N, CA and C atoms of all chains as a GROMACS GRO file, in nm:
protein
  645
    1MET      N    1  12.183   5.627  12.591
    1MET     CA    2  12.136   5.662  12.510
    1MET      C    3  12.129   5.519  12.415
    2ALA      N    4  11.984   5.498  12.343
    2ALA     CA    5  11.988   5.412  12.212
    2ALA      C    6  12.074   5.392  12.141
    3PRO      N    7  12.177   5.248  12.090
    3PRO     CA    8  12.287   5.222  12.021
    3PRO      C    9  12.239   5.292  11.840
    4ILE      N   10  12.355   5.341  11.822
    4ILE     CA   11  12.331   5.383  11.681
    4ILE      C   12  12.394   5.327  11.598
    5PHE      N   13  12.295   5.307  11.498
    5PHE     CA   14  12.448   5.196  11.361
    5PHE      C   15  12.469   5.308  11.242
    6LYS      N   16  12.605   5.323  11.234
    6LYS     CA   17  12.628   5.379  11.110
    6LYS      C   18  12.668   5.266  11.042
    7VAL      N   19  12.606   5.290  10.883
    7VAL     CA   20  12.616   5.198  10.789
    7VAL      C   21  12.692   5.271  10.663
    8SER      N   22  12.775   5.198  10.613
    8SER     CA   23  12.815   5.211  10.470
    8SER      C   24  12.740   5.089  10.384
    9TYR      N   25  12.677   5.092  10.356
    9TYR     CA   26  12.583   5.053  10.230
    9TYR      C   27  12.668   5.039  10.100
   10VAL      N   28  12.694   4.894  10.023
   10VAL     CA   29  12.728   4.895   9.887
   10VAL      C   30  12.667   4.836   9.859
   11VAL      N   31  12.629   4.860   9.722
   11VAL     CA   32  12.518   4.811   9.630
   11VAL      C   33  12.593   4.693   9.557
   12ALA      N   34  12.629   4.562   9.568
   12ALA     CA   35  12.661   4.431   9.513
   12ALA      C   36  12.619   4.457   9.319
   13GLY      N   37  12.767   4.469   9.282
   13GLY     CA   38  12.754   4.441   9.129
   13GLY      C   39  12.775   4.615   9.064
   14GLY      N   40  12.798   4.676   9.139
   14GLY     CA   41  12.877   4.807   9.142
   14GLY      C   42  12.767   4.900   9.044
   15GLY      N   43  12.798   5.007   8.979
   15GLY     CA   44  12.694   5.118   8.950
   15GLY      C   45  12.610   5.178   8.995
   16HIS      N   46  12.632   5.155   9.145
   16HIS     CA   47  12.567   5.229   9.239
   16HIS      C   48  12.656   5.346   9.361
   17PRO      N   49  12.622   5.369   9.398
   17PRO     CA   50  12.733   5.484   9.519
   17PRO      C   51  12.715   5.418   9.635
   18GLY      N   52  12.616   5.335   9.690
   18GLY     CA   53  12.566   5.327   9.792
   18GLY      C   54  12.545   5.426   9.876
   19ALA      N   55  12.561   5.442  10.009
   19ALA     CA   56  12.540   5.530  10.093
   19ALA      C   57  12.583   5.459  10.262
   20ILE      N   58  12.585   5.612  10.327
   20ILE     CA   59  12.613   5.575  10.447
   20ILE      C   60  12.526   5.702  10.539
   21VAL      N   61  12.437   5.587  10.642
   21VAL     CA   62  12.316   5.611  10.695
   21VAL      C   63  12.334   5.571  10.841
   22ASN      N   64  12.287   5.666  10.915
   22ASN     CA   65  12.288   5.603  11.016
   22ASN      C   66  12.131   5.546  11.093
   23GLU      N   67  12.120   5.414  11.106
   23GLU     CA   68  12.035   5.344  11.172
   23GLU      C   69  11.971   5.312  11.311
   24ASP      N   70  11.854   5.327  11.348
   24ASP     CA   71  11.873   5.301  11.502
   24ASP      C   72  11.870   5.160  11.508
   25GLN      N   73  11.826   5.040  11.402
   25GLN     CA   74  11.818   4.922  11.431
   25GLN      C   75  11.947   4.830  11.359
   26LYS      N   76  11.973   4.751  11.416
   26LYS     CA   77  12.108   4.720  11.307
   26LYS      C   78  12.034   4.618  11.196
   27PRO      N   79  12.066   4.639  11.085
   27PRO     CA   80  12.063   4.595  10.976
   27PRO      C   81  12.048   4.402  10.992
   28VAL      N   82  11.909   4.325  10.914
   28VAL     CA   83  11.918   4.209  10.910
   28VAL      C   84  11.952   4.146  10.762
   29VAL      N   85  12.006   4.023  10.724
   29VAL     CA   86  11.977   3.973  10.599
   29VAL      C   87  11.858   3.916  10.532
   30GLY      N   88  11.804   4.003  10.440
   30GLY     CA   89  11.695   3.950  10.386
   30GLY      C   90  11.604   4.066  10.411
   31GLU      N   91  11.638   4.173  10.500
   31GLU     CA   92  11.516   4.280  10.526
   31GLU      C   93  11.540   4.363  10.395
   32ARG      N   94  11.477   4.451  10.381
   32ARG     CA   95  11.465   4.568  10.257
   32ARG      C   96  11.473   4.714  10.348
   33VAL      N   97  11.598   4.735  10.230
   33VAL     CA   98  11.628   4.887  10.248
   33VAL      C   99  11.584   4.987  10.154
   34GLN      N  100  11.533   5.138  10.196
   34GLN     CA  101  11.507   5.205  10.094
   34GLN      C  102  11.650   5.267  10.094
   35LEU      N  103  11.713   5.316   9.965
   35LEU     CA  104  11.808   5.433   9.973
   35LEU      C  105  11.752   5.572   9.913
   36GLY      N  106  11.708   5.658   9.921
   36GLY     CA  107  11.629   5.745   9.848
   36GLY      C  108  11.517   5.694   9.758
   37LYS      N  109  11.509   5.686   9.630
   37LYS     CA  110  11.384   5.632   9.566
   37LYS      C  111  11.396   5.489   9.558
   38ASP      N  112  11.562   5.413   9.574
   38ASP     CA  113  11.562   5.277   9.524
   38ASP      C  114  11.568   5.198   9.686
   39GLU      N  115  11.470   5.020   9.611
   39GLU     CA  116  11.474   4.961   9.725
   39GLU      C  117  11.583   4.840   9.716
   40PHE      N  118  11.646   4.794   9.798
   40PHE     CA  119  11.724   4.690   9.805
   40PHE      C  120  11.737   4.571   9.919
   41GLU      N  121  11.765   4.497   9.920
   41GLU     CA  122  11.810   4.355  10.017
   41GLU      C  123  11.914   4.346  10.043
   42VAL      N  124  11.887   4.329  10.156
   42VAL     CA  125  12.053   4.294  10.244
   42VAL      C  126  12.120   4.173  10.222
   43VAL      N  127  12.249   4.163  10.211
   43VAL     CA  128  12.271   4.007  10.173
   43VAL      C  129  12.367   4.001  10.259
   44GLU      N  130  12.459   4.078  10.345
   44GLU     CA  131  12.559   4.077  10.407
   44GLU      C  132  12.536   4.218  10.481
   45VAL      N  133  12.591   4.119  10.646
   45VAL     CA  134  12.597   4.229  10.726
   45VAL      C  135  12.789   4.184  10.838
   46VAL      N  136  12.805   4.274  10.825
   46VAL     CA  137  12.955   4.263  10.871
   46VAL      C  138  12.981   4.414  11.000
   47ASP      N  139  13.094   4.379  11.071
   47ASP     CA  140  13.119   4.520  11.196
   47ASP      C  141  13.239   4.545  11.079
   48LEU      N  142  13.263   4.677  11.027
   48LEU     CA  143  13.364   4.716  10.978
   48LEU      C  144  13.450   4.760  11.078
   49ILE      N  145  13.474   4.818  11.131
   49ILE     CA  146  13.572   4.903  11.266
   49ILE      C  147  13.469   4.857  11.411
   50PRO      N  148  13.560   4.848  11.514
   50PRO     CA  149  13.488   4.827  11.624
   50PRO      C  150  13.416   4.956  11.696
   51ALA      N  151  13.327   4.895  11.790
   51ALA     CA  152  13.183   4.984  11.808
   51ALA      C  153  13.286   5.076  11.896
   52ARG      N  154  13.219   5.255  11.930
   52ARG     CA  155  13.287   5.300  11.973
   52ARG      C  156  13.164   5.397  12.065
   53GLY      N  157  13.164   5.381  12.184
   53GLY     CA  158  13.066   5.434  12.271
   53GLY      C  159  12.928   5.402  12.235
   54ASP      N  160  12.832   5.471  12.204
   54ASP     CA  161  12.665   5.442  12.124
   54ASP      C  162  12.718   5.349  11.971
   55PHE      N  163  12.812   5.378  11.927
   55PHE     CA  164  12.784   5.365  11.776
   55PHE      C  165  12.899   5.199  11.790
   56SER      N  166  12.787   5.170  11.664
   56SER     CA  167  12.880   5.081  11.620
   56SER      C  168  12.860   5.084  11.461
   57PHE      N  169  12.953   5.043  11.389
   57PHE     CA  170  13.002   5.073  11.255
   57PHE      C  171  12.992   4.957  11.135
   58LEU      N  172  12.907   4.940  11.036
   58LEU     CA  173  12.896   4.855  10.952
   58LEU      C  174  12.910   4.817  10.866
   59HIS      N  175  12.941   4.734  10.755
   59HIS     CA  176  12.933   4.698  10.634
   59HIS      C  177  12.828   4.647  10.591
   60VAL      N  178  12.749   4.673  10.478
   60VAL     CA  179  12.644   4.614  10.455
   60VAL      C  180  12.614   4.574  10.314
   61THR      N  181  12.629   4.489  10.240
   61THR     CA  182  12.609   4.486  10.109
   61THR      C  183  12.441   4.460  10.087
   62VAL      N  184  12.417   4.509   9.988
   62VAL     CA  185  12.304   4.488   9.930
   62VAL      C  186  12.261   4.461   9.770
   63ARG      N  187  12.161   4.412   9.726
   63ARG     CA  188  12.147   4.426   9.636
   63ARG      C  189  11.966   4.496   9.577
   64PRO      N  190  11.992   4.543   9.436
   64PRO     CA  191  11.886   4.623   9.406
   64PRO      C  192  11.763   4.519   9.368
   65LEU      N  193  11.671   4.542   9.443
   65LEU     CA  194  11.526   4.476   9.384
   65LEU      C  195  11.456   4.566   9.272
   66LYS      N  196  11.436   4.482   9.220
   66LYS     CA  197  11.333   4.475   9.043
   66LYS      C  198  11.189   4.558   9.099
   67ASN      N  199  11.147   4.660   9.087
   67ASN     CA  200  11.026   4.724   9.120
   67ASN      C  201  10.926   4.688   9.000
   68MET      N  202  11.166   6.657  11.809
   68MET     CA  203  11.288   6.655  11.914
   68MET      C  204  11.381   6.739  11.893
   69GLU      N  205  11.425   6.806  12.056
   69GLU     CA  206  11.522   6.861  12.059
   69GLU      C  207  11.640   6.893  12.030
   70LEU      N  208  11.688   7.007  11.996
   70LEU     CA  209  11.815   6.998  11.888
   70LEU      C  210  11.922   6.932  11.939
   71ALA      N  211  12.001   6.973  12.094
   71ALA     CA  212  12.112   6.937  12.134
   71ALA      C  213  12.046   6.786  12.151
   72LYS      N  214  11.948   6.720  12.134
   72LYS     CA  215  11.934   6.554  12.157
   72LYS      C  216  11.949   6.471  12.040
   73VAL      N  217  11.927   6.533  11.930
   73VAL     CA  218  11.952   6.492  11.801
   73VAL      C  219  12.073   6.530  11.801
   74LEU      N  220  12.138   6.624  11.838
   74LEU     CA  221  12.247   6.619  11.784
   74LEU      C  222  12.371   6.509  11.846
   75SER      N  223  12.295   6.472  11.970
   75SER     CA  224  12.410   6.390  12.077
   75SER      C  225  12.379   6.248  11.977
   76GLN      N  226  12.307   6.237  11.871
   76GLN     CA  227  12.305   6.114  11.799
   76GLN      C  228  12.351   6.134  11.633
   77VAL      N  229  12.455   6.231  11.657
   77VAL     CA  230  12.525   6.236  11.531
   77VAL      C  231  12.713   6.219  11.571
   78GLU      N  232  12.747   6.098  11.486
   78GLU     CA  233  12.872   6.026  11.538
   78GLU      C  234  12.972   6.175  11.567
   79LEU      N  235  12.975   6.332  11.503
   79LEU     CA  236  13.060   6.384  11.457
   79LEU      C  237  13.058   6.494  11.627
   80PHE      N  238  12.961   6.464  11.679
   80PHE     CA  239  12.952   6.528  11.828
   80PHE      C  240  12.938   6.409  11.972
   81ASP      N  241  12.972   6.321  11.923
   81ASP     CA  242  13.002   6.162  11.981
   81ASP      C  243  13.074   6.210  12.133
   82GLY      N  244  13.076   6.210  12.249
   82GLY     CA  245  13.168   6.209  12.353
   82GLY      C  246  13.113   6.391  12.414
   83LEU      N  247  13.064   6.473  12.342
   83LEU     CA  248  13.022   6.590  12.404
   83LEU      C  249  12.941   6.535  12.529
   84THR      N  250  12.932   6.618  12.629
   84THR     CA  251  12.837   6.676  12.756
   84THR      C  252  12.720   6.740  12.689
   85PRO      N  253  12.657   6.721  12.758
   85PRO     CA  254  12.523   6.790  12.756
   85PRO      C  255  12.508   6.950  12.707
   86SER      N  256  12.583   7.003  12.795
   86SER     CA  257  12.624   7.160  12.811
   86SER      C  258  12.744   7.197  12.708
   87GLU      N  259  12.788   7.102  12.655
   87GLU     CA  260  12.889   7.144  12.541
   87GLU      C  261  12.770   7.078  12.394
   88LEU      N  262  12.663   7.007  12.439
   88LEU     CA  263  12.625   7.012  12.299
   88LEU      C  264  12.528   7.113  12.262
   89GLU      N  265  12.478   7.170  12.420
   89GLU     CA  266  12.378   7.295  12.380
   89GLU      C  267  12.480   7.395  12.339
   90GLN      N  268  12.583   7.449  12.359
   90GLN     CA  269  12.653   7.521  12.278
   90GLN      C  270  12.670   7.527  12.131
   91ILE      N  271  12.660   7.391  12.098
   91ILE     CA  272  12.695   7.352  11.951
   91ILE      C  273  12.508   7.390  11.845
   92ALA      N  274  12.420   7.307  11.963
   92ALA     CA  275  12.308   7.394  11.933
   92ALA      C  276  12.283   7.523  11.862
   93ARG      N  277  12.335   7.590  11.942
   93ARG     CA  278  12.297   7.736  11.959
   93ARG      C  279  12.391   7.788  11.856
   94ILE      N  280  12.447   7.742  11.793
   94ILE     CA  281  12.519   7.797  11.661
   94ILE      C  282  12.441   7.750  11.500
   95CYS      N  283  12.426   7.636  11.518
   95CYS     CA  284  12.311   7.549  11.406
   95CYS      C  285  12.219   7.659  11.378
   96GLN      N  286  12.164   7.607  11.253
   96GLN     CA  287  12.097   7.684  11.159
   96GLN      C  288  12.001   7.591  11.099
   97GLU      N  289  11.919   7.635  11.092
   97GLU     CA  290  11.815   7.489  11.014
   97GLU      C  291  11.787   7.549  10.902
   98ARG      N  292  11.772   7.467  10.795
   98ARG     CA  293  11.749   7.482  10.662
   98ARG      C  294  11.671   7.366  10.602
   99SER      N  295  11.589   7.393  10.477
   99SER     CA  296  11.543   7.296  10.423
   99SER      C  297  11.505   7.306  10.294
  100TYR      N  298  11.531   7.158  10.232
  100TYR     CA  299  11.585   7.177  10.066
  100TYR      C  300  11.440   7.083   9.998
  101ARG      N  301  11.441   7.092   9.852
  101ARG     CA  302  11.375   6.995   9.810
  101ARG      C  303  11.404   6.934   9.713
  102SER      N  304  11.415   6.826   9.647
  102SER     CA  305  11.433   6.709   9.575
  102SER      C  306  11.535   6.779   9.430
  103GLY      N  307  11.630   6.769   9.420
  103GLY     CA  308  11.704   6.822   9.307
  103GLY      C  309  11.805   6.963   9.343
  104GLU      N  310  11.731   6.997   9.470
  104GLU     CA  311  11.850   7.140   9.492
  104GLU      C  312  11.985   7.116   9.541
  105VAL      N  313  12.086   7.218   9.502
  105VAL     CA  314  12.201   7.182   9.470
  105VAL      C  315  12.240   7.267   9.652
  106VAL      N  316  12.298   7.219   9.736
  106VAL     CA  317  12.359   7.258   9.890
  106VAL      C  318  12.484   7.313   9.870
  107ALA      N  319  12.553   7.271   9.809
  107ALA     CA  320  12.703   7.312   9.803
  107ALA      C  321  12.769   7.274   9.607
  108GLN      N  322  12.840   7.354   9.604
  108GLN     CA  323  12.850   7.354   9.433
  108GLN      C  324  13.022   7.327   9.466
  109GLN      N  325  13.061   7.191   9.386
  109GLN     CA  326  13.212   7.193   9.364
  109GLN      C  327  13.278   7.302   9.308
  110GLY      N  328  13.394   7.352   9.402
  110GLY     CA  329  13.485   7.451   9.365
  110GLY      C  330  13.444   7.605   9.403
  111ALA      N  331  13.321   7.607   9.480
  111ALA     CA  332  13.286   7.729   9.541
  111ALA      C  333  13.308   7.727   9.689
  112THR      N  334  13.319   7.853   9.759
  112THR     CA  335  13.408   7.910   9.874
  112THR      C  336  13.305   7.840   9.929
  113GLY      N  337  13.346   7.773  10.069
  113GLY     CA  338  13.244   7.708  10.139
  113GLY      C  339  13.292   7.754  10.270
  114ASP      N  340  13.219   7.809  10.378
  114ASP     CA  341  13.226   7.770  10.487
  114ASP      C  342  13.147   7.766  10.641
  115GLU      N  343  13.070   7.634  10.552
  115GLU     CA  344  12.953   7.581  10.632
  115GLU      C  345  12.950   7.436  10.632
  116LEU      N  346  12.946   7.331  10.754
  116LEU     CA  347  12.922   7.225  10.755
  116LEU      C  348  12.810   7.215  10.832
  117PHE      N  349  12.738   7.079  10.724
  117PHE     CA  350  12.575   7.067  10.723
  117PHE      C  351  12.575   6.935  10.799
  118VAL      N  352  12.523   6.910  10.867
  118VAL     CA  353  12.458   6.782  10.928
  118VAL      C  354  12.331   6.754  10.872
  119ILE      N  355  12.292   6.609  10.846
  119ILE     CA  356  12.182   6.639  10.784
  119ILE      C  357  12.098   6.535  10.871
  120TRP      N  358  12.012   6.632  10.909
  120TRP     CA  359  11.839   6.548  11.013
  120TRP      C  360  11.778   6.454  10.947
  121GLU      N  361  11.712   6.525  10.879
  121GLU     CA  362  11.633   6.441  10.723
  121GLU      C  363  11.670   6.405  10.616
  122GLY      N  364  11.668   6.324  10.551
  122GLY     CA  365  11.656   6.350  10.382
  122GLY      C  366  11.771   6.275  10.332
  123LEU      N  367  11.816   6.235  10.235
  123LEU     CA  368  11.908   6.179  10.159
  123LEU      C  369  11.978   6.293  10.064
  124VAL      N  370  12.124   6.320  10.053
  124VAL     CA  371  12.212   6.393   9.956
  124VAL      C  372  12.341   6.287   9.899
  125GLU      N  373  12.327   6.342   9.745
  125GLU     CA  374  12.460   6.290   9.667
  125GLU      C  375  12.543   6.353   9.647
  126ILE      N  376  12.677   6.300   9.674
  126ILE     CA  377  12.787   6.365   9.628
  126ILE      C  378  12.865   6.344   9.536
  127VAL      N  379  12.850   6.462   9.468
  127VAL     CA  380  12.869   6.436   9.313
  127VAL      C  381  13.028   6.518   9.264
  128HIS      N  382  13.095   6.433   9.222
  128HIS     CA  383  13.243   6.527   9.205
  128HIS      C  384  13.265   6.478   9.017
  129SER      N  385  13.329   6.601   8.995
  129SER     CA  386  13.319   6.603   8.840
  129SER      C  387  13.474   6.658   8.831
  130GLY      N  388  13.515   6.623   8.707
  130GLY     CA  389  13.613   6.730   8.655
  130GLY      C  390  13.776   6.673   8.636
  131SER      N  391  13.853   6.578   8.672
  131SER     CA  392  13.944   6.523   8.644
  131SER      C  393  13.945   6.475   8.489
  132PRO      N  394  14.069   6.504   8.470
  132PRO     CA  395  14.132   6.482   8.367
  132PRO      C  396  14.056   6.328   8.302
  133GLN      N  397  14.116   6.245   8.369
  133GLN     CA  398  14.107   6.099   8.383
  133GLN      C  399  13.973   6.042   8.378
  134ASP      N  400  13.870   6.100   8.446
  134ASP     CA  401  13.727   6.086   8.453
  134ASP      C  402  13.627   6.209   8.422
  135PRO      N  403  13.642   6.278   8.321
  135PRO     CA  404  13.585   6.427   8.334
  135PRO      C  405  13.421   6.396   8.349
  136GLU      N  406  13.355   6.288   8.322
  136GLU     CA  407  13.217   6.321   8.343
  136GLU      C  408  13.177   6.292   8.516
  137PRO      N  409  13.076   6.345   8.527
  137PRO     CA  410  13.024   6.414   8.690
  137PRO      C  411  12.973   6.241   8.761
  138ARG      N  412  13.018   6.213   8.862
  138ARG     CA  413  12.982   6.110   8.922
  138ARG      C  414  12.964   6.095   9.048
  139THR      N  415  12.857   6.016   9.126
  139THR     CA  416  12.808   6.044   9.242
  139THR      C  417  12.933   5.952   9.293
  140MET      N  418  12.973   5.996   9.409
  140MET     CA  419  13.072   5.981   9.490
  140MET      C  420  12.982   5.852   9.588
  141VAL      N  421  12.912   5.900   9.678
  141VAL     CA  422  12.822   5.809   9.818
  141VAL      C  423  12.701   5.919   9.765
  142ASN      N  424  12.589   5.831   9.868
  142ASN     CA  425  12.497   5.923   9.909
  142ASN      C  426  12.484   5.924  10.080
  143LEU      N  427  12.466   6.009  10.116
  143LEU     CA  428  12.456   6.073  10.282
  143LEU      C  429  12.308   6.059  10.285
  144GLY      N  430  12.316   5.980  10.466
  144GLY     CA  431  12.169   6.020  10.480
  144GLY      C  432  12.199   6.063  10.664
  145GLN      N  433  12.041   6.028  10.699
  145GLN     CA  434  12.064   6.065  10.841
  145GLN      C  435  12.160   6.094  10.910
  146GLY      N  436  12.201   6.178  10.982
  146GLY     CA  437  12.302   6.186  11.127
  146GLY      C  438  12.435   6.190  11.052
  147GLN      N  439  12.461   6.199  10.887
  147GLN     CA  440  12.582   6.210  10.831
  147GLN      C  441  12.631   6.389  10.853
  148VAL      N  442  12.720   6.432  10.799
  148VAL     CA  443  12.790   6.574  10.792
  148VAL      C  444  12.879   6.561  10.626
  149PHE      N  445  12.820   6.664  10.613
  149PHE     CA  446  12.939   6.702  10.475
  149PHE      C  447  12.970   6.841  10.515
  150GLY      N  448  13.079   6.841  10.439
  150GLY     CA  449  13.113   7.053  10.400
  150GLY      C  450  13.213   7.073  10.533
  151GLU      N  451  13.258   6.889  10.598
  151GLU     CA  452  13.362   6.937  10.687
  151GLU      C  453  13.497   6.961  10.659
  152MET      N  454  13.571   6.917  10.572
  152MET     CA  455  13.652   7.004  10.466
  152MET      C  456  13.668   7.162  10.465
  153ALA      N  457  13.581   7.184  10.478
  153ALA     CA  458  13.595   7.334  10.481
  153ALA      C  459  13.635   7.415  10.628
  154LEU      N  460  13.593   7.335  10.704
  154LEU     CA  461  13.640   7.325  10.856
  154LEU      C  462  13.802   7.335  10.896
  155VAL      N  463  13.840   7.242  10.778
  155VAL     CA  464  13.972   7.188  10.818
  155VAL      C  465  14.064   7.302  10.748
  156ASP      N  466  14.039   7.280  10.631
  156ASP     CA  467  14.129   7.306  10.506
  156ASP      C  468  14.107   7.488  10.438
  157PHE      N  469  14.000   7.523  10.487
  157PHE     CA  470  13.960   7.629  10.439
  157PHE      C  471  13.930   7.606  10.270
  158GLY      N  472  13.950   7.528  10.164
  158GLY     CA  473  13.962   7.496  10.069
  158GLY      C  474  13.848   7.520  10.034
  159PRO      N  475  13.803   7.525   9.869
  159PRO     CA  476  13.697   7.520   9.777
  159PRO      C  477  13.657   7.400   9.801
  160ARG      N  478  13.496   7.409   9.787
  160ARG     CA  479  13.393   7.264   9.822
  160ARG      C  480  13.467   7.196   9.698
  161SER      N  481  13.496   7.062   9.750
  161SER     CA  482  13.531   6.951   9.655
  161SER      C  483  13.456   6.874   9.618
  162ALA      N  484  13.316   6.893   9.628
  162ALA     CA  485  13.262   6.835   9.532
  162ALA      C  486  13.114   6.897   9.569
  163THR      N  487  13.002   6.866   9.438
  163THR     CA  488  12.851   6.940   9.455
  163THR      C  489  12.796   6.799   9.513
  164VAL      N  490  12.693   6.901   9.630
  164VAL     CA  491  12.593   6.836   9.710
  164VAL      C  492  12.447   6.859   9.679
  165ARG      N  493  12.383   6.776   9.620
  165ARG     CA  494  12.200   6.731   9.565
  165ARG      C  495  12.103   6.691   9.656
  166VAL      N  496  12.026   6.727   9.698
  166VAL     CA  497  11.939   6.654   9.767
  166VAL      C  498  11.884   6.564   9.670
  167VAL      N  499  11.839   6.403   9.717
  167VAL     CA  500  11.788   6.297   9.610
  167VAL      C  501  11.666   6.257   9.658
  168SER      N  502  11.632   6.291   9.776
  168SER     CA  503  11.515   6.267   9.888
  168SER      C  504  11.396   6.370   9.835
  169ASP      N  505  11.289   6.338   9.840
  169ASP     CA  506  11.160   6.449   9.806
  169ASP      C  507  11.227   6.586   9.917
  170THR      N  508  11.238   6.574  10.053
  170THR     CA  509  11.284   6.701  10.110
  170THR      C  510  11.430   6.646  10.178
  171ALA      N  511  11.480   6.775  10.259
  171ALA     CA  512  11.623   6.755  10.306
  171ALA      C  513  11.593   6.837  10.418
  172ARG      N  514  11.576   6.804  10.560
  172ARG     CA  515  11.657   6.920  10.642
  172ARG      C  516  11.748   6.884  10.707
  173LEU      N  517  11.836   6.985  10.680
  173LEU     CA  518  11.989   7.017  10.762
  173LEU      C  519  11.999   7.105  10.868
  174GLN      N  520  12.139   7.087  10.907
  174GLN     CA  521  12.184   7.167  11.014
  174GLN      C  522  12.298   7.298  10.968
  175ALA      N  523  12.294   7.366  10.970
  175ALA     CA  524  12.441   7.417  10.922
  175ALA      C  525  12.506   7.549  11.020
  176ILE      N  526  12.666   7.494  11.000
  176ILE     CA  527  12.741   7.527  11.105
  176ILE      C  528  12.843   7.620  11.064
  177ARG      N  529  12.848   7.743  11.109
  177ARG     CA  530  12.937   7.830  11.006
  177ARG      C  531  13.080   7.806  11.100
  178ARG      N  532  13.166   7.815  11.010
  178ARG     CA  533  13.334   7.804  11.028
  178ARG      C  534  13.324   7.896  11.124
  179ASP      N  535  13.309   8.000  11.165
  179ASP     CA  536  13.363   8.133  11.227
  179ASP      C  537  13.264   8.052  11.411
  180ASP      N  538  13.154   8.076  11.384
  180ASP     CA  539  13.072   8.008  11.470
  180ASP      C  540  13.128   7.923  11.615
  181PHE      N  541  13.214   7.805  11.485
  181PHE     CA  542  13.252   7.700  11.546
  181PHE      C  543  13.337   7.713  11.609
  182LEU      N  544  13.453   7.787  11.526
  182LEU     CA  545  13.570   7.802  11.574
  182LEU      C  546  13.588   7.872  11.698
  183SER      N  547  13.493   7.956  11.706
  183SER     CA  548  13.475   8.060  11.881
  183SER      C  549  13.416   7.972  11.937
  184VAL      N  550  13.369   7.857  11.894
  184VAL     CA  551  13.269   7.765  12.024
  184VAL      C  552  13.434   7.684  12.079
  185CYS      N  553  13.507   7.670  11.980
  185CYS     CA  554  13.617   7.566  12.032
  185CYS      C  555  13.733   7.630  12.077
  186GLU      N  556  13.778   7.799  12.061
  186GLU     CA  557  13.829   7.885  12.129
  186GLU      C  558  13.806   7.920  12.278
  187GLU      N  559  13.633   7.900  12.271
  187GLU     CA  560  13.596   7.930  12.466
  187GLU      C  561  13.626   7.791  12.528
  188HIS      N  562  13.598   7.657  12.448
  188HIS     CA  563  13.584   7.521  12.489
  188HIS      C  564  13.667   7.448  12.416
  189HIS      N  565  13.807   7.465  12.464
  189HIS     CA  566  13.904   7.331  12.381
  189HIS      C  567  13.878   7.222  12.390
  190ARG      N  568  13.792   7.103  12.479
  190ARG     CA  569  13.756   7.016  12.452
  190ARG      C  570  13.706   6.964  12.388
  191VAL      N  571  13.604   7.090  12.344
  191VAL     CA  572  13.514   7.099  12.236
  191VAL      C  573  13.582   7.026  12.069
  192GLY      N  574  13.686   7.167  12.070
  192GLY     CA  575  13.757   7.127  11.980
  192GLY      C  576  13.803   7.025  11.930
  193PHE      N  577  13.873   6.953  12.055
  193PHE     CA  578  13.935   6.817  12.045
  193PHE      C  579  13.884   6.713  11.980
  194VAL      N  580  13.716   6.679  12.093
  194VAL     CA  581  13.656   6.611  12.067
  194VAL      C  582  13.581   6.642  11.863
  195VAL      N  583  13.593   6.702  11.856
  195VAL     CA  584  13.475   6.741  11.744
  195VAL      C  585  13.620   6.736  11.643
  196MET      N  586  13.700   6.736  11.620
  196MET     CA  587  13.833   6.733  11.536
  196MET      C  588  13.859   6.575  11.525
  197ARG      N  589  13.809   6.486  11.667
  197ARG     CA  590  13.869   6.378  11.671
  197ARG      C  591  13.804   6.295  11.575
  198ASN      N  592  13.630   6.334  11.567
  198ASN     CA  593  13.510   6.277  11.522
  198ASN      C  594  13.546   6.325  11.376
  199ILE      N  595  13.567   6.451  11.360
  199ILE     CA  596  13.607   6.457  11.175
  199ILE      C  597  13.686   6.404  11.123
  200ALA      N  598  13.828   6.335  11.199
  200ALA     CA  599  13.897   6.264  11.140
  200ALA      C  600  13.816   6.095  11.144
  201ALA      N  601  13.759   6.050  11.240
  201ALA     CA  602  13.696   5.923  11.225
  201ALA      C  603  13.585   5.908  11.108
  202ASP      N  604  13.504   6.066  11.081
  202ASP     CA  605  13.413   6.031  10.970
  202ASP      C  606  13.500   6.071  10.862
  203LEU      N  607  13.565   6.118  10.820
  203LEU     CA  608  13.662   6.095  10.722
  203LEU      C  609  13.747   5.990  10.701
  204SER      N  610  13.788   5.912  10.809
  204SER     CA  611  13.821   5.771  10.773
  204SER      C  612  13.732   5.664  10.710
  205PHE      N  613  13.586   5.681  10.771
  205PHE     CA  614  13.503   5.585  10.756
  205PHE      C  615  13.436   5.656  10.622
  206LYS      N  616  13.460   5.732  10.564
  206LYS     CA  617  13.427   5.748  10.413
  206LYS      C  618  13.499   5.684  10.352
  207LEU      N  619  13.682   5.719  10.362
  207LEU     CA  620  13.764   5.620  10.263
  207LEU      C  621  13.740   5.479  10.289
  208ARG      N  622  13.692   5.432  10.417
  208ARG     CA  623  13.672   5.266  10.399
  208ARG      C  624  13.558   5.256  10.305
  209HIS      N  625  13.456   5.329  10.310
  209HIS     CA  626  13.319   5.299  10.271
  209HIS      C  627  13.379   5.329  10.067
  210GLN      N  628  13.457   5.424  10.072
  210GLN     CA  629  13.514   5.396   9.906
  210GLN      C  630  13.590   5.281   9.887
  211ASN      N  631  13.652   5.240   9.972
  211ASN     CA  632  13.725   5.127   9.948
  211ASN      C  633  13.658   5.011   9.911
  212LEU      N  634  13.553   4.980   9.994
  212LEU     CA  635  13.454   4.905   9.976
  212LEU      C  636  13.392   4.884   9.859
  213MET      N  637  13.330   4.998   9.781
  213MET     CA  638  13.294   5.044   9.661
  213MET      C  639  13.365   4.956   9.572
  214GLY      N  640  13.503   4.984   9.593
  214GLY     CA  641  13.576   4.925   9.463
  214GLY      C  642  13.641   4.807   9.487
  215ARG      N  643  13.556   4.695   9.581
  215ARG     CA  644  13.596   4.563   9.560
  215ARG      C  645  13.572   4.532   9.448
   0.00000   0.00000   0.00000
């Protein structure tokens, strides 16, 4: 099975609850992500806990993009 | 995509064999929701666990004396589960769950159906309960990171 990335998205600066989402590609710094109706830019990607089976567990910090 | 295949990509069912995933797929009920619809209400009786197949939901908690305003704790997207506490402690819903994407497709699993599968297949019960613990742990880690 292809790897699955379980991501904890935390929005820099607070004011947004962030999100937990499964992704099929590992997020990379500079990439844009859509969480609901809001768009963000990835600023940091770190392993949150060791991978288990097909699952990797990531902490990703994002910043809001102004539309 | 076949439901058992979809379930294999959900951490809650990680470690189950294809035949065990088929057992779980047989007790799933698909539900569709639109933006703004409430899937679960804080304080209500709940006997179902939900797996998010498509869409995004917000988990809203309200009503503590220190924090009376409703507050979105986290958003959950594809592959995540909610309502798992009802499977574990039989208590009321701890938060309100509302759809925030345009639409959402969920798989609902009734507690009695799930426990029947566990009674018949003890390994399924062990694996899923272990994964529920891991998922709750991940959600706690997310909350800790939010507070940095």
